[in-house]
N, C-alpha and C positions, 0 to 999 in steps of 0.2 A: 392290333383291333377285332381281328378275328374269331380269339377264343372268348371274346367278351359278347359279341355277337353270336356265338353260337350258344355260348351260356345262360343268356338273357332269351334266346328262345327257345332253348330246352326249358327252362323254367315259365315262359308262357306257355307253351305247346301242353305242359304237363298241366298248369292248372287249367285251362279249359278242358281238357281231358277230365279231370276231374270234378268240372262245375256241372256235368249233364246227372249223376246222380245226386247232388246237392242240389240244385236248382228244382229237379223235379222230386225233392224231397224221397227219396230211395232209401229208407234205411238198411234196408237187407237185400240193396242192389249185390248181384254176382256178377263177375266176368268167366266165361267159359275159357279156359284154355286145356284143349286138348280133352281128356276126360275129366278134368276137375273143375267146378263151380267154387274159384275163392271167395271167400266175400267181399267185399268194396273196402270196408277199415284194414283188411290186408294187404290188400291193391297198393291202397293209399301208403300204408307203410314200406311196401318194398321200394315204389316210386323216391318215398322220400327221402329212405334211404342213399339209392341209387344217385338222386341229382346232390343229396347229401356229401359224400367219398369224390362228386365230381370238382363241389367246390371246393373243399379239402385240397386236391390235387391243384387246383388253380391257384388257390394261396400259398400253398407250401411249398413248390418247385420252384416259384417264381426266381428269376434273378436278379435280382437289385432293382423291383419296380416296388415304388412308394416313394414321397419325398424322404420320410425318415429312414429308412432301410439303411443307407453306407451310415448313416450315424447311430442306428442300433448295432451295426455287425462293428466297428471301430470300439464302442463300449464293451461288446462281448470279446475282443481280441487282447483289451488292456484285463480286462478281469482275470481272463484264460491265463493269462502272465504275473499274473499275481495272486499272492498267497491267501488264503479267505480272511483272516484276520484284516489283510487294508482295504479288499474288496468292499469291505463295508463302509468305508467312507464315500462312495460313489451314491449321487442324488436321488438314483433310485429309489420309488419302494420296496418295503421287505419283500416282500413274495414274488414279482419280477426278480429284483434283484436275487435271490435263493435259488431260484429257477435258473437263471444263467451260471450262477455256480455251481449248482448240481451237474448243469450240462456240459461247463467247460472240464469236469471231471475228466470225462468220458470221451468227447470231440472236441477238434480242432477247427472245423468251420461252423459259423454262424448260422447257417440254411437249418440246421437240424434245431437250433431257437425256434425260428419259423416253422419248421416241421409243427413242432411241439406248439406252437402257440397257435396254427391254423385250428389244430387238431381240436385245442381249447374252445378255442373260438367258435368256431364251427357246429362242435360235435355239441356244445349246451345250447347253442340256437337251435337245430333240430329237435333233439329232446325238449323244450320249450315248446315250441311250435309244436309235435306230436300229441303232449298232452292236454294243450289249452286253447292249442288256435281251432275253431270251427269250420276250416278252411285248408288244410295244413298246405296244400300245393300256391295255394295264393298268397300265405302266410309269404314261402319261397320266394315267390316274385316281389314280395314288396320288400323282403327282403333286398333285392337286387334293385327294384325300383327305388326304394328311399338312399340308397346309396351307401346303407349299414353295411353291407358285406364289401365294396370298395374300400369303404374310408377303412377294413382292419389290416389292406396293404399299409397304411401309414401311421395312423393310431395304433399300433401295436397294445400296450399296454390297457389302453382307453377300451379298447372292444372285448378285453379279456374281462375286464373290469364291468361292462354293458354287458357282456353272454351272462355274467353273472347273477349281475341284477334283474335280468328277464327270467333268473330262475326263481327266486324267491314271489313271484306273480302269485301261485297258487296260496301262500303261506298270507299276501297280502290280499285276497279275495276273498279268505276266507277269517280277515280281519285279526291276522295271528300274527301282530306289531311285533310283539318281541322276537320271533326267530327272524322275519322280514329282516330286521335291525341289523340281526348278526351274521345275516346273508351278505348285507350292503357292509359291516366291518369287516368281511373276509376279502372283498370285492375292493375295498379300498389299500388293499393289500398289493394290488396291484395296479391304483390311481387313483390318488387323494381324493378324486374329484367324486366318485360316488356318494362321498360324504355326504353331499347334497341332498342324498334321498331320506337321509335321517329326518329333518325338521320338515321333508313333507310327507310319511309315513305318520310322523303326530298330525300332522293339520287333518290330514287325510281323514281320521278320527271322526272330524266334524263334519256334520250334516252338508253337501255344497249346497247351501239356499243362496238367494241372491245376494239376501244381506252379508251372508263373509264372505262371498266374491267380491261385494264391493268394498268391503275392507281390504282387503289384501290386494286386492286392484290399486285403492289407495294409498296403502303401504307400502306398496314397492313405486309409486311414483313418488312417492317423498324421497325414497333411498336410491332413486334415478337422479333425479334434481341436486342431492348432496354425495354423492357418488365419489369424489374424488376422497372426502375424508374417511368413508368407508373401505375403500383399497387399503389405504395405511394401515388401517387395524387389520381386514384379511391378513394380508401380507404378513403382519407382528405374529398372529395363530399360525399360519403355515409359512416357515420360511422358506419351505421349498420352491415356490412359488416367483422367489422375487426375481427370478433371471430374467422370468415375462416381462419387468418392467421396462424396459429398454426394447422390447422387442415389439411385431408390430401388431401383437395380440392387444397393446393397451389402446388402439385406435379404434374407434367406433368403426358400425358397422353398417351399411346404408336400410333404406328402411323395408328396404325387399328383403330382406333377412328375419323379418316377425311378420312376412304374409304367411308363409305358408305354416308356422305354429297355428294363426292367428284362424286360418284358413279353419284348418283341422277341430278343431276347438268347436269351430260354431256349427260344422257339418254334426259332431258327435254330439253338442247341444242338441240340435234341429231332432236327433235321432233320443237324445237320451227318454223320454217316455214311453216309447216302444221299446226301446233296450231294454230297461227298467221292468216294463210289463212280461218281459221275455224272459227275464232274471234280475233281480234285485241288488246282485253283487255286481252287476255289469256298471254301475255308477261307478266303480274304477276308472273304468275306459276315459269315463269325462272328465275325471278328478285329472289323471295323467295328463290329457290334451288342455285342462285352463292353467296346471302349475305349469307344465311347457311353453305356453301361451306367454305366460305371466313373466317367464324368466328371461323368455326372448326379448324383451325392454331393453331387459340388461345389456346384450349385444351392441344399444345402440349409442351406449360408451365405451365397450371396451368387449373387442373380438374372443376374447379368453372365455366368453359367457357361453359361445355354443358350445362349448365340452359339456358344459349342463343342462343344455337343454336337449343336447344328444340322448340323455339316457330316457328322456318322455316322449322322443321321436323313434325311438326303438320300439315303444310298447303298441304304436301304431301296427305293425306287424301282426297283432293279434286282437287288436279293436277294428280294424279297415274289415276284413272277413265277415263279422258279425254284422255286420250293417248292411251286409246284400238279403239276408234271410228277413231284414226287419224293412226291407224295403214293399212293401204289401199294402195292400187295401187298409189296412188298421192303420197305417204311417200316415196315408193320405186325411184319413180320417181325424185323425189328433189333428194334424199341419192345419187343414181348416177350421176346426173347431179354437185352436191357439189363437189364430187371426182372427176368427169372427170375436171372441172374449177382447182382444187387444181394440178392436176397432170400436169396439163398443164402448168402450169410454169415452170415446169424440163423436157419441150420436148425436150431438147436436151442431156440430158443422155437418156439412149438406154434401160437401167431395167427400168425408170418409164415410159415409152412406152407402153413396154411387159403387166406392170403391171395395167396400165389405159385398157388397152386391155380385157385382164384378167378380171378385175372387173366389167366392161359393158358387156361382156358378161356374168358373171355372174346376173345380175342383169335385161337383155334383153330377157334371156332366160331360167332363169327360176323364179328369186323372182317376176318380174311384172306378167309374165304371171299366177301364181299360187296364188297372190292375186288378179289379174282381175275372174279367173275363180271360185278362192275359198272366196272369200272374209269373210266369214264366219268364216272358219276355221285359217283364218290369223287373226281375231284379237283374235279366240279363243286360239292361240298359245301364246299372249301376257298376256292374261286372267290366264291363267294357269301359267305364268312363275311367274307373280303378287302373285300367288298362293302359286306358291312354294316357295319365298321368304318369303312371311308371315311365312312360316310353319317352314324354316329354321333357321328364325332371332328367332320366339317363341323357337325353342329349344336353341338355343344358351343364350336366356334371362333366361330362367329357369334351362339350365345344371350350370349357375356360380351364380346363388340365389340371383339374381338381386333384388330388393325392398323389399326382407324378405315377399315371396308369402306363402310363405307352412312352415309348414301344414296349410291349409286352417280352418276356421273353424266359424259356423255361432253362433251368439247369442241365449240367450232365448228369443224370441220376447214375450212370456207371463211377465217376469219382466220385460221389458221396461218401460211401463207407471208407474209402478211402483216409477219412477226415476220422476214424475212430483212436479216441487215444488210449492206448494201451498203458497205462500207469498206473500204480497203484496211490491211491487217494491219500495216501500220508508222502507222499513225495508231492503232490499236489497241495493239502494245505500245510507241509513246512519249506 
């Protein structure tokens, strides 16, 4: 467990360290190192690379850590002993299967597959965070705090797919749907569940209005009610998941499984006007949260749907840092106005008239002045809330033994290179 405490503590320290210029809005902030003054952006990049290397090492050099580790190792050893033409009968997606076949040509140890997969997963996430996050080190903390990183120890194939889908964020934000779909199709070569993103991308081209949202919500409720019939249709289309029909994945999850997706959708929906004022393209954050919350309803009928929700949860590492900069006076004034407009619809009822006055006084005489006079402390409050959320969620994950994360053991690196397979490719093929 010590390695997990150190990793989270390191991410927490770096997130707080890099929050100083972010909270004080110093775009040209520089840090003096001996005779040189480095721009903060370069310091942030350096720290991001360093913690990315650490995350890679923890994932790549783990020894039998993760529930599915032994299963993947067994399948790799089987593939290694078979000619290429027979390996194609494995039920794995083509991308992951080809990766195993290629690595089996040169290595006899499954650990090399874990190393390559860790490099792909962590590398793509770090690059995406650097390119699109407003607070890169806070995104890394969320990568750990939302347990997305820890899930990669177990859900190897899907985490590669999630990392690839994250890379499509730039195309999605710029409304380049065709290019985003091509990225998703490539991600599906590692896990078919990525295909759920294609209809979502098409729906995201529709403006997220209340009417549209209620229509989607009502349609999903109908699908949940007649769920069993749609399951049979889905298995007929994608026979790969026939194996799950007799597994625990067919059991429904508790109501707790939908609380977190709906909570973050509610938060982002409240912040929506301020996010759009800052950048109209930020609407994608609200759309991701909405579709993630909608899909979470299916978890009540089938646990397997948490695999689909996982893609939308991953985008929280980009959306939550954007909220910190929006937690200001304009945000509170907007909330006050929206609440007043809503309560005015009930202006004939004395209780709602008094409630409107109380809420307006709370905003006008406390929240708005505080946010105006202490902007840094106001944003720091939301930052601290996000940090506490990450801590509590990590406690929940580890206390329930999710993903088979402990005991953590490291491999003997000195024996790793002894697994290099010095044979010609023709010997392996035939």
